[in-house]
C-alpha positions as CSV (number, residue, x, y, z in Angstrom):
1,M,13.3,3.4,-9.6
2,Q,11.2,5.9,-7.6
3,L,8.0,4.3,-6.3
4,F,4.9,6.3,-5.3
5,Y,1.8,5.2,-3.3
6,L,-1.8,5.9,-4.2
7,P,-4.1,3.4,-2.4
8,N,-7.2,4.5,-4.4
9,L,-5.9,3.2,-7.7
10,N,-7.3,0.0,-9.2
11,E,-7.2,-2.0,-12.5
12,K,-9.8,0.3,-14.1
13,S,-8.0,3.6,-13.2
14,E,-7.0,5.7,-16.2
15,K,-5.3,8.5,-14.3
16,A,-3.6,9.2,-11.0
17,I,-3.8,12.5,-9.2
18,F,-1.3,13.3,-6.4
19,S,-1.9,15.4,-3.3
20,K,-0.6,18.9,-3.1
21,E,2.2,17.8,-0.8
22,E,3.2,14.9,-3.0
23,S,2.9,17.0,-6.1
24,K,5.3,19.6,-4.6
25,H,7.8,16.8,-3.8
26,I,7.6,15.4,-7.4
27,F,7.9,18.8,-9.0
28,K,10.3,20.7,-6.7
29,V,12.5,18.0,-5.2
30,L,12.5,15.2,-7.9
31,R,12.2,17.8,-10.7
32,K,10.0,15.6,-12.7
33,K,8.4,17.1,-15.9
34,I,5.7,16.4,-18.4
35,G,6.4,13.2,-20.3
36,D,8.4,11.5,-17.5
37,E,7.4,8.0,-16.5
38,I,6.1,7.4,-13.0
39,S,5.9,4.0,-11.1
40,I,3.0,3.8,-8.6
41,T,1.6,1.1,-6.3
42,N,-1.8,0.9,-4.6
43,G,-0.3,-1.3,-1.8
44,K,-2.6,-4.2,-3.0
45,H,-0.1,-6.1,-5.1
46,I,-0.4,-3.9,-8.2
47,F,2.3,-1.8,-9.9
48,F,1.2,0.9,-12.3
49,K,3.2,2.7,-15.0
50,G,2.2,6.1,-16.1
51,I,3.3,9.3,-17.9
52,I,3.0,12.7,-16.3
53,N,0.7,14.8,-18.4
54,S,0.5,17.9,-16.1
55,I,2.6,19.0,-13.2
56,S,3.1,22.0,-10.9
57,K,3.9,22.5,-7.3
58,N,0.2,22.1,-6.4
59,N,-0.9,19.4,-8.8
60,C,0.5,16.3,-10.6
61,E,-1.6,14.2,-12.9
62,V,-0.4,11.0,-14.4
63,H,-2.0,9.0,-17.3
64,I,-1.9,5.3,-16.4
65,Q,-0.5,3.2,-19.3
66,N,-0.4,-0.3,-17.8
67,F,-0.4,-2.3,-14.6
68,E,1.1,-5.5,-13.3
69,E,0.3,-7.7,-10.3
70,K,3.3,-8.4,-8.2
71,D,4.5,-9.4,-4.7
72,K,1.6,-11.7,-3.9
73,L,2.7,-13.9,-1.0
74,N,2.0,-17.6,-1.2
75,Y,1.3,-17.5,2.6
76,S,-0.1,-15.0,5.1
77,L,1.6,-13.9,8.3
78,H,-0.2,-12.1,11.1
79,V,2.2,-11.0,13.8
80,V,0.5,-10.1,17.1
81,I,3.1,-8.2,19.1
82,S,3.0,-6.3,22.4
83,V,3.2,-2.6,22.2
84,L,6.9,-1.9,23.0
85,K,8.3,0.6,25.4
86,S,10.4,2.2,22.7
87,N,8.6,3.7,19.8
88,E,11.8,3.5,17.7
89,R,12.1,-0.2,18.2
90,F,8.5,-0.8,17.3
91,E,9.0,1.3,14.1
92,W,12.1,-0.7,13.3
93,F,10.2,-3.9,13.5
94,L,7.4,-2.6,11.2
95,E,10.0,-1.3,8.7
96,K,12.0,-4.6,8.5
97,A,8.9,-6.8,8.6
98,S,7.4,-4.9,5.7
99,E,10.6,-5.4,3.7
100,I,10.7,-9.1,4.5
101,G,7.0,-9.8,3.9
102,I,4.1,-9.7,6.3
103,T,0.4,-9.6,5.9
104,Q,-0.8,-7.8,9.0
105,I,0.2,-6.6,12.4
106,T,-1.9,-6.3,15.6
107,P,-0.3,-4.4,18.5
108,V,-1.6,-5.8,21.8
109,I,-1.4,-4.7,25.4
110,C,-0.2,-7.5,27.6
111,E,0.0,-7.7,31.4
112,R,3.6,-6.6,31.3
113,S,3.4,-4.1,28.5
114,E,5.0,-0.8,29.5
115,R,3.2,1.3,26.9
116,K,-0.5,1.3,26.3
117,F,-0.8,3.3,23.0
118,I,0.6,3.7,19.6
119,N,0.7,6.6,17.0
120,E,-1.2,4.7,14.3
121,K,-0.8,7.5,11.7
122,R,3.0,7.6,12.1
123,L,3.3,3.8,12.1
124,N,1.4,3.6,8.8
125,K,3.8,6.2,7.4
126,V,6.6,3.9,8.4
127,L,5.0,1.0,6.6
128,V,4.4,3.1,3.4
129,S,8.0,4.3,3.5
130,A,9.4,0.8,3.9
131,M,7.1,-0.5,1.0
132,K,8.4,2.3,-1.3
133,Q,12.0,1.9,-0.3
134,S,12.0,-1.8,-0.9
135,L,10.0,-1.4,-4.2
136,K,7.2,-3.7,-3.0
137,A,3.6,-3.6,-4.0
138,H,2.1,-4.8,-0.7
139,H,1.1,-2.6,2.2
140,P,0.7,-4.7,5.4
141,I,-2.4,-4.0,7.4
142,L,-1.8,-2.3,10.8
143,N,-4.7,-3.1,13.1
144,P,-5.8,-0.9,16.0
145,V,-4.2,-1.6,19.3
146,I,-6.2,-4.0,21.5
147,S,-5.7,-5.8,24.8
148,L,-4.4,-9.4,24.5
149,K,-7.5,-10.5,26.5
150,D,-9.8,-9.0,23.8
151,F,-7.6,-10.5,21.0
152,Y,-8.1,-13.9,22.5
153,K,-11.9,-13.5,22.0
154,N,-11.4,-13.8,18.2
155,K,-12.1,-17.0,16.3
156,F,-8.9,-18.5,14.8
157,D,-8.5,-20.8,11.8
158,N,-4.8,-20.2,11.0
159,E,-1.8,-22.1,12.1
160,L,-1.3,-20.6,15.6
161,F,2.0,-20.1,17.5
162,I,3.2,-18.3,20.6
163,A,6.9,-17.6,21.1
164,H,7.8,-17.2,24.8
165,C,10.8,-17.7,27.1
166,N,9.2,-19.9,29.7
167,E,11.2,-23.1,30.5
168,T,8.8,-25.5,29.0
169,K,9.0,-28.0,26.1
170,K,8.9,-26.1,22.8
171,E,9.6,-27.0,19.2
172,L,11.6,-24.7,17.0
173,L,9.4,-22.5,14.9
174,I,11.1,-23.4,11.7
175,N,10.3,-27.1,12.3
176,S,6.7,-26.4,13.1
177,L,5.9,-24.4,9.9
178,K,4.3,-25.7,6.7
179,P,4.7,-23.9,3.4
180,K,1.8,-22.0,1.9
181,T,-0.2,-21.7,5.1
182,N,-1.8,-18.9,7.0
183,V,0.1,-18.2,10.3
184,T,-0.7,-16.2,13.4
185,L,2.2,-15.6,15.7
186,L,2.2,-14.1,19.2
187,I,5.2,-12.1,20.4
188,G,5.2,-10.7,24.0
189,P,6.6,-7.5,25.6
190,E,10.0,-6.9,27.0
191,G,9.2,-8.8,30.2
192,D,7.6,-11.7,28.2
193,F,4.1,-13.1,28.6
194,T,2.8,-14.1,32.0
195,D,2.1,-17.8,32.7
196,N,-1.6,-17.0,32.6
197,E,-1.3,-15.4,29.1
198,V,0.7,-18.4,27.8
199,N,-1.7,-20.9,29.2
200,S,-4.7,-19.0,27.8
201,A,-3.1,-19.1,24.3
202,I,-2.4,-22.8,24.6
203,N,-6.0,-23.4,25.5
204,L,-7.0,-21.6,22.4
205,G,-4.8,-23.8,20.2
206,F,-1.6,-21.8,20.0
207,K,1.5,-24.0,19.9
208,P,4.5,-22.9,22.0
209,V,7.6,-22.4,19.9
210,S,11.2,-21.4,20.3
211,L,13.2,-19.1,18.0
212,G,16.5,-20.5,19.2
213,N,18.8,-20.7,22.2
214,T,19.4,-17.0,22.5
215,R,17.1,-14.7,24.5
216,F,16.1,-11.9,22.0
217,R,14.6,-8.5,22.4
218,A,10.9,-8.5,21.5
219,E,11.4,-6.7,18.2
220,T,14.3,-8.9,17.3
221,A,12.2,-12.0,18.0
222,A,9.4,-10.7,15.8
223,I,11.9,-10.1,12.9
224,I,13.4,-13.5,13.3
225,A,10.0,-15.1,13.2
226,T,8.9,-13.1,10.2
227,H,12.1,-14.1,8.3
228,T,11.7,-17.7,9.3
229,V,8.2,-17.8,7.9
230,S,9.3,-16.2,4.7
231,I,12.3,-18.7,4.3
232,V,10.0,-21.7,4.7
233,N,7.9,-20.3,1.8
234,I,10.7,-19.6,-0.7
């Protein structure tokens, strides 16, 4: 199945109109024609089925026939992760987290973060591509990059966890999770959080957790945590 993405669709939509770029891809590359069925998601847990009623290299219009709500998680997971030195590794994390199941991502700048910015447009394209590839109907929210200090100023009402490598007493994340809850999880940069950042998080109610006995790369730790939360909620 080929899945397309149009965020402006909703339950009342009767037709879908694709951009010139997407229309060209549908017409010239996929060689779709009038009467062919198209599957679309709005990234908000809804799949739409439609039939192409007009198509050219500049325009593709689809008549919506029905829709179905899918992929609604019974939990929410907000991963707050340091901007990584490698763009490719950060993109890899977003791709795999989207496939596994995640609600939102907030990139943060920590004291030891080696990069201070992200290409938000490109990263959203990665999320869309992963959603389409895995045939999911949920587009995770990518929040703007923010300093960790500013993130700490928010009000929190989720289950709060911070995964760090400091030699302190920590419970395994999998033993700390409860099914069907809203989770916010902090993952630090390549050099880990500083003691001050960890202590600030603990003072705000974040519980220190371990992901196992191995020391992981930041992006690997984030994926292990994402998968752990999804497993607890199966």
